[in-house]
ROKOLDREN-148604 format. One record per residue (C-alpha): x, y, z; residue in three letters. Coordinates in steps of 0.25 Angstrom, whole numbers, padded with zeros to 4 digits, always signed. Example, Ala and Ser with C-alpha at 12.3 -4.5 7.8 and 13.67 -1.06 7.14 Angstrom:
<pts>
+0049-0018+0031ALA+0055-0004+0029SER
</pts>
This chain:
<pts>
-0057+0374-0157MET-0046+0384-0154ILE-0039+0390-0166PHE-0025+0396-0167LEU-0022+0407-0178LEU-0008+0405-0184ILE-0002+0417-0192PHE+0010+0416-0201TRP+0017+0424-0212GLY+0020+0438-0214LYS+0011+0449-0208ARG+0005+0453-0221ASP+0003+0439-0226MET+0000+0432-0213ALA-0008+0419-0214CYS-0017+0413-0203MET-0020+0399-0200GLN-0030+0394-0189VAL-0027+0381-0182ILE-0033+0374-0171GLY-0027+0374-0157MET-0024+0359-0158PHE-0018+0360-0172ASP-0005+0366-0166ILE+0006+0357-0161PRO+0003+0349-0148ASP+0016+0355-0141ASP+0010+0369-0143THR-0004+0365-0138ILE+0003+0359-0125LEU+0010+0372-0124TYR-0003+0380-0124VAL-0009+0370-0114PHE+0003+0373-0105SER-0003+0387-0103PHE-0016+0382-0099LEU-0018+0380-0084LEU-0031+0373-0082GLU-0036+0360-0089THR-0049+0367-0093LYS-0041+0375-0102ASP-0034+0364-0109THR-0046+0356-0109LEU-0054+0367-0116SER-0043+0367-0127LEU-0043+0352-0130VAL-0058+0352-0131ARG-0058+0362-0142THR-0057+0351-0153CYS-0054+0337-0156ARG-0039+0340-0158LYS-0039+0346-0144GLY-0046+0334-0138VAL-0035+0325-0144ASN-0024+0334-0140PHE-0029+0333-0125GLY-0031+0318-0126ASN-0016+0317-0130PHE-0009+0328-0123TYR-0019+0330-0111GLY-0025+0343-0106PHE-0026+0342-0091LEU-0018+0353-0083LYS-0020+0347-0069SER-0020+0333-0063ILE-0022+0328-0049SER-0017+0315-0044PHE-0029+0307-0039VAL-0029+0293-0044LYS-0016+0287-0049TYR-0020+0280-0063PRO-0029+0292-0067LYS-0018+0302-0063TYR-0007+0295-0071ILE-0016+0294-0083ARG-0021+0308-0083THR-0007+0314-0080PHE-0001+0306-0092LEU-0012+0311-0101LYS-0011+0325-0098HIS+0004+0326-0095ILE+0006+0336-0105ASN-0003+0347-0099THR-0004+0344-0084ILE+0001+0356-0077ASP-0004+0353-0063ARG-0003+0340-0054VAL-0010+0338-0041VAL-0006+0326-0033ILE-0013+0321-0020TYR-0008+0312-0009ASP+0004+0305-0016GLN+0018+0301-0011GLN+0028+0308-0020ASN+0019+0315-0029PRO+0029+0319-0039HIS+0030+0304-0044LEU+0016+0306-0049TRP+0020+0318-0058LEU+0021+0313-0072LEU+0025+0327-0075ARG+0028+0339-0066PHE+0018+0349-0070PRO+0018+0364-0067ARG+0010+0362-0054SER+0012+0351-0045ILE+0003+0349-0032ILE+0004+0338-0022CYS-0006+0337-0011LYS-0003+0328+0002ASN+0008+0321-0005CYS+0020+0315+0001THR+0035+0314-0003LEU+0045+0303-0001THR+0055+0309-0011GLU+0059+0322-0018LYS+0048+0328-0027PHE+0054+0327-0040LEU+0050+0325-0054PRO+0051+0311-0060VAL+0055+0310-0075ASN+0048+0324-0078CYS+0052+0339-0078ASN+0048+0348-0067SER+0052+0361-0073GLU+0037+0365-0076GLN+0033+0364-0061VAL+0028+0378-0057LYS+0020+0374-0044GLU+0023+0364-0034LEU+0013+0362-0022VAL+0014+0351-0012PHE+0003+0351-0001GLN+0001+0342+0010ASN-0010+0344+0020ASP-0002+0339+0032PHE+0012+0343+0035LEU+0015+0331+0044ASP+0017+0321+0033ASP+0032+0324+0032ARG+0033+0326+0017THR+0045+0333+0013VAL+0046+0340-0001PHE+0059+0339-0008LYS+0062+0342-0023THR+0072+0348-0032ASN+0067+0362-0034TRP+0076+0364-0045ALA+0067+0355-0054LEU+0056+0365-0053TYR+0063+0378-0060PRO+0049+0384-0063ASN+0042+0382-0050LEU+0034+0394-0046GLU+0026+0389-0034LYS+0029+0380-0022VAL+0018+0377-0012VAL+0020+0366-0002MET+0014+0361+0011LYS+0023+0349+0016LEU+0031+0345+0028TRP+0044+0350+0022SER+0049+0355+0009VAL+0063+0355+0004ASP+0065+0369-0002THR+0079+0369-0006GLU+0081+0374-0020GLY+0067+0380-0020LEU+0073+0394-0020GLU+0080+0392-0033ASN+0067+0392-0041LEU+0066+0405-0048PRO+0051+0404-0052LYS+0046+0402-0038LEU+0035+0412-0034THR+0028+0405-0023THR+0033+0396-0012VAL+0025+0391+0000TYR+0029+0379+0008ILE+0022+0375+0021GLU+0030+0365+0029MET+0029+0358+0043HIS+0038+0369+0049ASP+0033+0381+0042GLY+0030+0388+0029ILE+0040+0391+0018PHE+0038+0403+0009THR+0047+0412+0001TRP+0047+0422+0013VAL+0054+0413+0023ASN+0062+0406+0012TYR+0068+0420+0009LEU+0071+0423+0023GLU+0080+0410+0024LYS+0088+0411+0011THR+0094+0421+0002SER+0090+0414-0011PHE+0088+0424-0022ARG+0084+0415-0033ASN+0069+0415-0030MET+0064+0423-0041GLY+0058+0437-0041GLU+0044+0432-0041ASN+0045+0423-0028ALA+0034+0428-0018THR+0032+0426-0003ILE+0020+0417-0001SER+0014+0418+0013GLN+0000+0413+0010ILE-0006+0400+0015SER-0003+0386+0008PHE-0018+0385+0004ASN-0017+0399-0002LYS-0005+0395-0010GLN-0013+0383-0015LEU-0024+0392-0020GLU-0014+0401-0027LYS-0009+0389-0034LEU-0024+0385-0037ARG-0022+0371-0031ILE
</pts>
């Protein structure tokens, strides 16, 4: 059982109350969960008491989910939609259509696109990492999106036939950009050489490491 100490009153007449972690409002618990990065951490919390188990069963506790089988993926996503921060999708056409919510980290591997990568009936402002990796560049997959929908995006790592980067320069929180295409590699360094944009953020860094090392950096 995890306890919280609550103090109130004047300094010389302070009162103290001990309450359990899962006695505080549900919204507050979900806010705490938002700072936890791994499922093992949220799972450790919900296992501390019966109220925690009930909370986890109702709101979910998973931080990451992978698309493997359709029915199980949908059921799991719906159950843990309040806590999922990372989604990995393999071998799907238009993978954005399988995102019931756009989490902080979106990773698509060997997926194809026949339309723009856009959120469907959900908010995309919380997305911080976007990775789109295809093992082969001859599938002619072209990535297009409205970059303005991702104002908090920090990392873009892609390996595709082609990527439409128009608008990417307007995202102030970007720190890492590495895009490998059929006709070359796009990083901050050659992007800066071709443009005079100034709204790139002071933290923008030049990335010259390989695509695989970028994936390792993102712990994918």
